[in-house]
N, C-alpha and C positions, 0 to 999 in steps of 0.2 A: 853405407853405400846402397843405393837402389838402382837397379838396372832394368832394361827392357831386353827381352830376347827377340832378336829379329831373325827369322828363318827364311832362307833363300832356297827354295825347292827347284833346282835347275834340272835340265834334261839329263845331265851327266853326273850330277852330284847334289847332295844336300849340305848346306852350310848353315851354321848357327853362330851368330855374333851376340855378345852381351854388351850392351851400350849403357854406360854411365852418363845419363843426360845432364847431371849437374856438373860433372867434370869434363863433359864434351869429349869423351874418348871411348873407344872400344877396349874393354878390359880383358876380353877373352874371345877366341873364335876357334872353330874346328870345322873341317870339311871331310865328308865321307862320300866316295864314289858310289854311283848307282848303275847297275848293269842295264843293257838295252837288248831287246829282241828285235832283230832286223831281218826281213826277208825280201827277196827280189820282187815280190808282188806289191811292194809299197808298205807292207806291214811294219809298224814301229810300236812296240808295246813294252810295258813294264809290269811288275807285280807289286801289290800293296804291301806284301811282307818285306819287300826290299826297302820300301819307305820306312816302315816301322823299325827295321834293324839299323838303318842308317841314322835315324833320329836318336835311337838309344845310344849308339856309339858316340854321336856328337855330344850329347849331354853327359855321358860317362866320362868324357875328357875333361870336364870342368870340376873345379874343387867344390867341396860341400859349401864353403862360404860363398863362392860365386853363385852357385845354384840357389842358395837361400836368399840371395839379393834380388832375385827376379820378381818384379812387381807386375809385369804384364808381358804378353807375347803377341807378336804380329807376324803373320805368315804371308810370304809371297810364293806363288806356285805357277808353273808353266801353264799357259792358257789352253783351253779347248779340249783337254783330255777328258775321257769318259771313265769314271770309276763306278761300276755297277755293283751294288751291295744288296744282299737279301735282308729279310726282316731282322736277322740277328747281327747285322753289320759285317757279314763275311762277304768277301769278293766272289762274285759269280763267274767272273772271267778276268783276263788281264786288263790292265789300263791301256786303252788305245790313246796314243799321244797326238799332239798338235801336228807332228810331221808324218803322221800315218796317211798315206794316199790310197789306201785300199778300198775307199768308199765312193769311188767315182759313180758307180751304178746307183747307189742310194741317193746321191746328190741329184742325179737325173730324175729319179722317181719323184722325189719331193718337189723339185722345181716344176716338172711337167704337171703334177697333180695340183700344185698351188696356182698354176696359170702362167708360168714363165718367170723370167728374171725380175721383171718390174714388179710383179705381184709379191715375190719373195722379199725384195728390197722394201716394199711398203709395209710388210709384216715385221721384219727383223733388222731393217736398216743395213743389210748386207746381202751379198750373193750367197747361195748355198754352195760352199766350198768343202772339199774333202778334209781340210784341217779342222773344221768346226765340229762341235759336239753332236749336233742333231743327226747328221748322217751316220755317225757311229752308233747311235741308239737304234736306228733302223737296221743297221748292219747286224747288231746283236739279235734283233727280232727275226731277221731273215736267215741268218747263218747259225745262230745258237738258240733256237726256240725254247728249249728246256730251261736254259738259264734265264731267258727273258721272262718266262712265265713266273719265275720266283723274284723278279725285280721289285724292290721296295724303295731303295734310295738311289738317286741319280746325283752324282757328285762330280765336281771338278777336282783336280788334284789338291789345290789348297783347301777346298772344303773338306776333303777327306782328312787332312791333318787337323783341321779345326775339330772335326768329329772325334778323332782319336783323343784329343786333349779334353774335350768338353762333353761329348755325347750328344751335342745339340746339332740339329739339322736345319741349317740356314744358308742363305746365299746373299751376297751383296751385288749391287747393280753393275759394278765395273767388270768383274770376271764373268758375271751372268750374261753380259752383253756380247760376249764372244762365243756363245753357244749356238747361235742361229736359231734360238727358241724364244728370244727376248726382244721386245721393242724398246730401244733405248730412248725414244722420244717420250713415250707414255710411261716408261719404266714398269712394264707389265709383261707377263708371259704371253706369247702368241697362241691363242686358242686354235687358230687355223693351222699353223704348222704342227702344233702338238697333235691335233686330231688326225692329220695326214699320217703321222708316224704310228700312233695308236690312240684309241679313244680313252684309255685310262692314263695316258701320259701326264696330262695336266695335273691330275690328282697326286701324282708321285713326286712332282717337283717341290723343292724346298720353299719355305717362307722367305720373303725378301726383307732384309734389314738395311738401315741406313749405314753409310760408311763409317760414321763416328759412333756407332753402337757396338757394344760387345757381342760377339758371337755366343759367348758363354763363359764359363769359369772352369778351371782345371779340376777334374774329378779326383776323388781319392785313388781310383784305379790308375789314372794317368800319373798322378803324383808319385805313386810307388814305382811305376814303370820307368819314369825318367828322373826320379830323385829330385823333383822340384816341389815347391810349396803347393798344397791344395788350395783351391779357392781363388787363385790369382786370375786376373782378367785376361781373356783371349779376345783380341780385336776381331773385327769383321775380316781383315786381311784382304787379299785381292790377287789378281793376275800379276805375273812378273812384270809386264809392261806398265801396269797401273802403279805397282810399287816402285818400279824404277823411275817413274815420273816424279813421285814424291822424293825418292832418294837422289834425284838430280835437281830438285827445286822447280820442276816444270809443273807448277800449280797455278799459273796465271798466263794470260794471253801473251804471245810474242816469242815464247821460248819453244825450241824443239829439242827433243832428246833423240840421239842416234845411238842405238845399241848394236855393237858389233860382237855377236856371239855365234853360236851354232846357227841361229836364225839372225837375220838382220831386221831391225825395226826402226822406224822413224815416226815419232808421234809428238803431238803438241796439245796443250790444254786449251779448251775453249769454253766460254760461258754459255754458248748456245750450241745446239746440235749441228754438227758439221761432218759431212761424209760424201764420198764419191766412189761407191763400191765398184762401178764399172771401170774405173781407172785405178783400182787397187787401194783406195783410201777407205778403210773400214769405219763404220759408224759405231764406235764404242763409247761407253760411259767411263768416266774416271772413277777412282776409288776415293774421291774427295768431295763428291756431290756434283761435279760438272761433267764435261764431255772430253773424250780423248780420241780424236780422229787419228787413225794409225795405218801405216803401211807395214806389211810384214813380208820378208822374203825368207825362203826356207834354206837358202844356201849362201851363208855369209862368210864365215871363216872356213867353210868347208873346202872351197877351191884352193885357198892358200895352204890349208893343212894337207890336203891330198897331194898337191904339187910339191910341197916341202918334203913329204915322205918319199915321193918318187925320186926327188933329187938327193935324198939322204942328208938333209941339212937341219940344223936346229933353227929356232925362231930368229935369233939374231943373224945367223949366217944367211938365212933366206931374205930377211929385210935388206941386208947389205948387198946381196946379189940384185934384188929388185931396184935398189937405189942407183945402180949403175946404168939403168935404162932410162930414157927420157920419158916425160909425160906422154901418154898415148902408146907407149911400148913399141914405137916404130911401126905402128899399124897392126900389131898382133892383138887379137880380141878374144877374150875368154868368156864363153857363155857357161856359167857355173852350176848347171842344173843337175847335180849329182843325185839329189833326192826328189826328182820331179820339181815342181815349183808352184807356189801359191800366187805370187805376184811377179810376172803375169801368170794367169791360171793355166799352167801346163803340168797337170798331174803326171803325165807320162814323159816329162822332159828328160833329156840326157845332156850331160856336159859335152862341150866341144871347144876346140881352139881353132879359130879361123883367121884368115888374113895373113897366113904364113907364106913367105917367099924364101928363095935361096938367100936373099940379102938380110932378112930380119929373123931368121930361125936361130934363136939363141936362148940359152937358159935365162939370161937376164931379162929379155923381153917377155918370155912366158911367165916368169915370176912376177914381174910388175903387172902384167895383164891380169893375173889371178887376183892380186890385191885390188886393182882398179875395178874389177867386175863387181865387187861387193858394194862399192860406193855408187857405181852407175845404177845399180838396182835401187839405191836410196834416192837418187836424183829424180826418178820418175815420181816418187812420192812427194818430193818438194814441189814439182811442177803441178801436181794435183792440189796441194795446199794453196799454192799461189793462185790457181785458177778459181778457187773458192773465196779468194779475197783475204786469206790468212797472211799477215805481214810478219814474216820471221825476222827476228833481230839477231839471234845467235843460236848456235847448236851446242848443247851439252852432250858430250860423248862419253859412253860407258861401255862395259863389256870387255871381254878378254882382248879383242882387237884394239881397243883404245890405248893399250899400253905401248903400242908401236908409234914412235914419233913420225915415221914415214907415213903411216896410215892416217894419222891425225892431220898432217899437212895435205895429203890427198883429199881428205874430207873437206877441208877448208877451200881448196882450189876447185874441186869438182862441183861442190855445192855453192861456191862463191859467197860464203858466209863465215863470220868469225867462229872459231871453235874453242870451247873451254872444257876442261876435264875436272870433275869433282875431286876434292882431296881424298875422300874415301872411295876406294875402288869397289866397295860393296854396295852398289846402288840399290839392288833389290832388297837385300837384307836390311840396309839402313832405311829404305822406304817402309818396310814392314815395322821396324822399330819406331819410326817417327809417327806412323799411323796409329800404332798402339799407344804411344805417348799422348797423341791427340785424343784418343778415346778415353784414356785413363784420366786426363785432365778434366774432361767433361764429366766422367763418372764420379770424380772426387769433388765436383762442384766448382771447378775452376776452368770453365770453357775458354778456349783460345782458338784463333783462326789458324788453319793449317799452314798458310803462307808465313805467318810469324814464326812457327816452329821450323819450317825449312830454312827461313832466313837466318835463324840462330844456329842450326845444326848442320846444314848442308853448305859447305864452303867450296869455292873453286880454287884450283891451282893457278893463281894469277901469273906465276912465272912461266906457265906453259900455254898462255893464251896465244892463239895462232890466228893471224889474219890472212886472207887469200892473197896470193901473188897474182897480180893482174895479168902478166904475160902467160903464166902457167894456166890460169883460169881460161884464157882464150884458147889455148891449145886443147884443153879438156872439152871445150864446147865442140870442137871438131871431132875429138875422139869419141865423145858421147853420141854424136850424130852417126858415126860409123858403127858403133855398138848397136844403136837402135835399128840401123839398116839390116845388119846381120840377124838381129832378133826377129824382126818382122818377116824376113825371108825364111827362117828356120822354124818359127813357131807353129806353122800348120802341120809339121811332122809330129808334134808332140801333144796335140789336142786329145 
């Protein structure tokens, strides 16, 4: 038996799956939680030693036989985080995460110095937003100058895990395109944005490698640390959205993936650059050589989780309660900005429930509105895709929220598109595994197209295919318009 280790480095946990590609099955998996530092000023941080410990526990859970079967490793990591290391590979400060909104001032400085939003978009195909990596680097320079003076390695979270396994310092274009330091059209680092942050920054950035190239090979040190074979291939890896695209088969035009997790994302593969940053559609590269236009919201399952806890209900009880309310929640509207928000760009956003009257104030309506708010955020992304001429045929849904039949039907009705769910719930980990298999095939002299591999290994649950209900979709058109009206009215409070 030969397996691929697919690693999903999420915000709340790290999961490792061992995938036997000849038998088409996951033979082992283990998940370990990771803590989070959260402060009221928007700070969201973690520590590299937490990642190391979680990985060790995951691999320690596997048998010696299973670990010895690993032929390659592919890593998915949450995007945009900043891992600052010194020349010895030690962390100089905590890892600032994608949902850290403490860098609003740094975004302003970079944008104004660059010449405004349009100038930034021309350089990095995106607006300068607090979630991205570039302002985090300037934050370290301004707030922790002693640490910045020792900075040698600038890594994204998945790059850090690659480094732990291989000792190699590389980056691939997919994850790099989410740093706001990288021009996705030319596939080069932006000298202009780098120089605004610091004159030495460009020289500190990693070498860029192709998505089907190995990042490196497992060192003797890492082999001893994790109990795996030395010398096995570690693929380029990528951001969680890029790997989820592979793990849901979104590697060709026409398909969209919707991920319902802590963050909510909607993204699709494109052969040509496609972006509309001012309407929330980021211009990213894929981790398969193409492009991955993407919308990201920072508060997806957050509203339902916070409301569920407030009502003291488990997940099934909460869904059952929400199902008792009609589409549109009788006019109750939830703006779910518990963590600020990235799309729309409201870093100081706050959550609110509006539209409540004496007639519709019920737990059922509030519960349904919390679920609907996540998909309303996705619909703005669909409209941006459509405005650019992207013709979506269906949505592949993944993430923790995709397990809810009610949420899946809402997605179909609000987006007015068919919805399918992959057989494997481990989209990011499977994406890492399939990308590693793609890389391994090429390395062993048997190159294959990534779409062929996803066609063979990423299957859909055909018994769960959902088509939109025409009547409900019409009701949601009205509810979405009402949501948009409240959002437009309240957004100025949170700029």
